[in-house]
N, C-alpha and C positions, 0 to 999 in steps of 0.2 A: 692423627699423624703420626709420623716416624720420629721414631727416639732420636736426638741431634746426632749424629756421628764421634763425638767424643765418648759420648753416652756408649754407643755403640763397640768403639775399642776398650771401654774397660769393665762393662757389666758381663759377668762371668755366665755362663751355658751351665745349663741344668745340669744336675747329677746324670738323668740318662742320657744326654748328651754325650759326657766324659765316658760312662761305661760303654756306648759305641764305639768311641773312639780308642779307647784304650785296647778294648778288645781286639779292632783292627788292627791295629800297632803290635800288638804282642802275635796278635796271628799269623800275619805277615811276616814277618821276622821268624817266624815258628818254621811256616813253609817254607821260605826260602831257604834257611838253613837246612832243613830236611832233605829238600828235594837237590839241594846241592853238597851232601856229603861225600866221603869218599873220593875225594879228588886227590890222584895218584901223581898227574903231569900236565903240561902245558895243553894238551891235547883236550884233556877234561875240564882244564878252567876256562879255556877262551872257544872251544868247540861245542860243549858239552856232553863229550865223546861220542857225538854224531848219532846220539840214540831218542832224541828230542821227534817228537810226533809232527807233521807240518802243520795242523790245527793250532798246534800250542805258539808256534814259530810265528805263524802269521798273525792271529791276535796282539802278540808281542811287538810286532813291526809296527801295528796301529798303534799301542801305548808308547812306545820309546817316542813315535814324531806327535805325542799328545801330550804338550805340559800343562801345567797349573795354567798358563795364561792361555792355552788354547780354551780348556774349560769355560773360564769366566769370560775372555775375551771375545772367542764368536758370537755367544748371545749377546753381547754387548751390539757387537757390530750390526748385529740385526737390528738390535733394542734404538740404535741410532741411523739406523739407514732403514736398509731392506733385504732378499734375500741376494741380493748380484753375488757376494762372494761366492756362491756356488757353483759361478760359474770356473772359478779356479779348481776347481774339484774335478771337473772333466778332465782336466791335465793331470792331475793327479792320480787319476784312472788310468788315464792312455801311456803312460810313464811307465805303471806297474806291468802293463800287459807288455811294452816293448822290452823292458828289463826281463821279465819273463822268457821270452822267446828266444832275446838275442844274449844277453849277459849270463843266465844262470849257468849254461854250461860252460861259459870259461871261470866260473866261480867253482866249479865242481868237479873241474878236470884236475886229477890230482887233490892232492890236499891244501890248501893253503890260508892262511891267518887273517890277510887283508887284502883288498882289493889291490893294494899298493906293489904286493908281490907279482902281480901281472906286468906294472910298470919296470919290475927288475927283470923279468923273462922276456920283456920285450926289448929294454933298452938300456939295462943294466941297472945297478947299486944304487949311480947318482939319482937317476929320475925317481927310483924306490925312495929315498931319501926325501929330497922335496917335495914330493906330495903328502907322503908322511908326515915331514913339518908343516906344512900346509894345514894340515888335519891338525894335529895337534894344538899349533895354535889357535887357531879360528874356532875348533870344538872347546876348547880351556876357557878361549874369552866368554863362548856364548852360553856356554853351560853357567858358567860363576855367575852370569847377571842373571840367566834365568832362575838360580837359585834366589839373589836379592831381590829379584822382582817379586816371586813365586810368593816372599815371605811376607810382603806388602797387606795383601788380602787377606794372607790366611791368619797372620796376627791381627787383622780385624777380626777376622770371624772365631779365635778362639782366645781374645782376650790378651792386651798387651800384660797383665800383671802373671800370664801363665810363663810367659818368658823373662822376667826380671829377675834375674838370679844374683843376687851381689850389688845390687844396684847398676846393672849391665845394661846398656840400652838393647832395648827388647828386642828390637830387629836381628842384633849380632845373634843374640842369646839363640833368637828362631834359627840363623844361618848354621849356626854348629849344631844345633841339634837336630835340622832336618839332615843336614849331610850324613850326621853320623846314624841316624836310622838307615839310612839307606845302606851305607856303609858297610854295617853290618853283615846282612844277608849276602851282599855283595861281596866283600873280603872273603868270607867263607865258605861259598859255594858258584864262585866266577859265573859266568854268562849261563848257565843252567839254572841257578838258581834264580837270575835277572830275568830270565825268559817265561818262568813259569809264575814270580810274582809276578809280572808285567800282564801276565794272560790274567791273572786273578782281578788286578787292578784296573784292567778294561772293563773286565765285565763291571765292576762297581762302579766306574764313572762314566758309561753307559747306561747303568741302568739309572743313576742319579740324575742324569738328563730327562729319560723316559718318565722316569716317577714325577719329575717336575711335571712334564705335556700333561698328564693325566691329574696332577693335582690343583692346577692354577684353575681350570675349568671349574672345578667348583668352589672356587673364588669370586665369580663373575656369573652374573644375571645373565641368564643367556646360554651360558656354556659354551662348549668350543665354537658352535654353530656363531653367536654372536661374537668371539673373537675372531673370527675368519674373516665376515660381515665388516668390523670395523675396521681390521687390517687391511683388507683389501679397499675400502669406500680412502684409507690413509694414502695407499699406493705401497706398503710395505710388503707386500708379497710379491712385487716386482723383481723380474731374478734375471733379464736380456737385456743385453747393452751390446747394439749390434756393429754401431761405427768402431772403427780401429783408433788407435791412440796410443800413442808411446807413455800417456800422461795416466793419473786417476781422474777418473772413479777405474774399476774396473768393468774391463769389458770384453765380451765372448772371445776375442783373438787374445789378448794379455790371457785368459784363461786358460784356451788351447794350448797355445803356442810358449806364450812363458811361464804357464805352470806346468807344461808338458818338461819342458828343459830345468825348470827347477829342482822336480821331483827326480828326473834322469840322474842328477849330481846328487842329491842329497839320499837318495837311496839305491845308486849304482855308482858311485864314487867316494861316498863317505863311509868311515867304518862303523859308526854308529850300528845303519840298518843293515849293511852288508855283510854285518857280522851274523846276524841271523840267519841269512841265506847261507853262509857259510857252514852254517851249525845242521845244516838237514843233510839228510843219508844217501841225497841221489837228485839227479836233477828234476826227476820227476815230483818230487816231494820241495825244491826248492820254487820249481813253477807253482806248484799247489798253494805253496804260504803266500806268495807273493800275489796269485788271483784273489786267495783267499781275503789280503788286506784290499785288495782293489774294489771286492764285493760289500766290505766294510766300512769302508771310509765315506764311501757316499751316503748311506742313511747315518753314519754317526754325525757329521758335519750338520747335514738337516736336520736332527734331532736338535743340536744345541743350538741353530739359528733359529727354529720356533720358537725353543725356551725363549731368546729374545723377545719374539713377536707376542707371544703369551704374556710375557712379565710386563712387556710397552700396551697390551690392553688394559691390562689387569690394572698396573696407575693410571690409563686413562679413565677408567669407570669409575675408581677411585679417588680420584683428583690430588692425588696426594702430592707434599713437596718431599720431594726424594733429597735429603743433603749428601751430595757428594762431594769429593776432597778433590782438591788441584789435579791437574795434571804433572806429571812427572815424567822423566826419560824414560821411556818402556812400558808404561801404565798411564792411560787416558782416564780422567774423571767418570766415563762413560763405564770404563771397565769394573767398576764396584758396585756397577748394580745388579748382578748376581749374588754379590755375596752378601748384600745387604737385603734380597728380597729374602734368601736362606731364614736371616738372623732375627726377622722382623715378622716372618709371615706363616714359617712354618712352626710347628709342633715339635715338643721335646722328642725323643727320638729318632725320628722324622729329618730334623736339622742336624741329628751328630751324623746322620746318615748321610745326609747331602755333603757336609763339612768331609767326611772321611773321600766323598767322591773325588773334592776337589784334592786333597792331601794326597790320595792313590796316583791319583796324574803325576804331582808334582816328584814323589817319591820314583816312580816309573822313569821317568826324565833323569833324577840324578844317577841314579843305578847303571841307566842306560850310559850316562856320560863315564862314570866309572871304568867299566869294565870294556869300552871302546879304545878308552884312552889308554889303558893298561898295556891292554894288546900292543897296540900301536907301538909303545916304546918299548915292551919288551919282546917281540917278535921282531919289525922292522927296523930298530935300534941297536939293543943289547946283544940278541942272540945274533943279528947279520954281523955284527963285529966281534963276537966271543967265538963263535960258530961251534964246533961239535967238542970245545974243549972241555966243558960245562957237563954236567949231568943233567938229567930231567927234573930231579929231584931242586937241584940249585936253580932251575927256572923256572918253576915254582913257587920257590921262596923267592926269588926276585918279583912275580906276578904278583904276588901277594901286596909285597911290599910297595908296587908300582901302583897297585890298587888305593893303598894309604897313602903313597905321597902324592896322588892325585885330588885324594878328597881334601887332604890339606890345603894344595895349591888352588880348588875351589872354593874354599873357604876362604882366602886370601881375596882371588879376583871379586868375588861377591862383599867382601869388606872393602875392598878397594871401590867397587863402583859405587856404594854409597857414600865414600867424603872424594871422588874424585871423578867427577861429571864426565871426562873426557874418556875415561874407560868405559864407562856407558857406550859412547858413542861409538867406542871403535870395536866393543863386540855386535853391536847390532849393524855396525856396516862389514865387517871382515868376511862373514861366511857370505854374504854375497859378493863378495871383489874377489872371494878365492874357490867361490862355487866353480865357475866357467872355466876357470883355470884346471880344476882338477877334473868336469865332466870334458873337455877339450884333449886333456892327458889321455883320457881314458877314450876315447874314440881313435883317438891315433895307435893305442894297441890292440884295437881290435881292426883298423884298418889297416896299418902299415903290418903288424904281427911281430917286425924286428926291425932294428935301425940303432944308429948311432943315438948317444942320449942329448949332447947338444942341442939340435933342433929343437927336441921336445923341452926341454929343461928351457932354454930361449923363451919359448913362444909362451909356456906357462908364464915365467917372468913378467913378460912385455905385457900379457895381457892381465895381470894384477897390477903393471904401473898405469895403462889403458883406464881399468875400471877405477881406480884411485883418482887419475885424471878428471873423470867423467863425474864421480862424485862430489869432486871439490866444485868442480862446475857446475852443478846443478846447484851448488851451497852459496856460491858465491855472486852467483848473474843476477842481475836487479833488475833487466829489460825482459820484461813477462811479452813485448810485442815480438820481439827475433828468438826467443830461448823456449826451446821445450826441456820442462824436465823428466826426465825417462824416470820410470817407476821403477822401484827396485824388484818386482816381479819379471823384469828384462832384463837383469844384470846377468843370468846363468847363463841365457843365450848370447848375449853379446860377448861374454867373456869366453865361452867355448868357441865361436867365431875366431875371434884373435886367434886365440892359439892355434886352431888349425891353420887358419892362413898363413902365421905367422912362420909357424913349425914346418910348415910344407915348402914356402919360399927359402926358408933357411937350407930346408934340404936339397930342394934344385940347385939352389945356388952353389953348395958344397960339392954338391955330386958333379955338377958341368965342369968347374975350377978342379975337381979330383983332388980335394980336401979333405 
């Protein structure tokens, strides 16, 4: 039988596990500091001097979008259901190809620091500031909540006593320590340090998933063949759902259409990912980086989905009672299944390596948030207002101060997420509510090329209001016979369409009225 959950949370790891974890933490910080040395200006700090190879940027793109919650949540999806989540990844791949063909030339025409400069070129500074504000608000809340929620399973794996400093709540201590570790190399080295540590962290968490797939068959009578046979009989290998639906579960149309629109926004209109493409040397390198991420993302998710199925087969054969904690906002009971397997069924050193895999995904998402938030606040707001009055050395100091500020702010948001449930709810919803407006604005940048700011600003604001209305409607309606709950995977598409239609209507109205 498995150790009770309380025991898992308090039992210390072996010395060998701690050796692996400490070596990783020290190594990743030193590597980040090394690659990020000699920062002289904001170009070095936010664009990595544009001398980073495309393959490093491609791996960094995947690492930036893969949080610790992905590493533990994707196996949990397959453990509790089947492979149907893979339908979304089809859309993820399609979106990257579209962005590589359509958007990369716009990103690398001249030297820009964020996609919101494109808004400024087309519609003026007000549109740029609105788009930047949408990103800053949604990413701050989302990143802060990611830190808090990721600390829950990490605290479980590493033991509560590790984070009990001076009687403080272990979760709060974990949040502070976690952000500080990521801040150290981000503050010193900027995006170059983040990209190279991302690439290494990607290899670590992918390696952790692959190791699990090779390790579990040794624990199951009959090995891989028996796992596949058992899973197939139980329907765990089913992945295709053909019928169209606005609601869950995921179907192929939600994957191809909804997934494509989601990633067009997250990888095309949000600085978190676009910043990496902007660091490429040329259009060709930008396209190669996005194409590499498209080639990697599908097998990555497949590895972790099969990890969940293999863990399910293991527990089926061993008939173990698994002590899962209660669900809470942002994390379900079943999300603990992979961490519990790591703690109870893997030997010393290997257990440390798998914990490092989860840590690497978590640190990658934190450092990515810090550098993207810092770049937008510095280049799209501070420098836009101050202009060329200040020196490059001043803006470099401001950039580092901004990174420090956002690290503190993420800690505050993470803390509030624990104390105030509404912060959690707002963070989980806001990205879906703003992503369509940002994508719609970007579509208008490419489509219109030039125009007045008011129609675009109004269209984006109307989109946000409409999406808030849809979200509230879905929550408050109780009439199941006459109500369709729109799944979040459709939100970006709906929001983008509303933005484009409203902005186009207003533009036509103003033109006809000659206003």
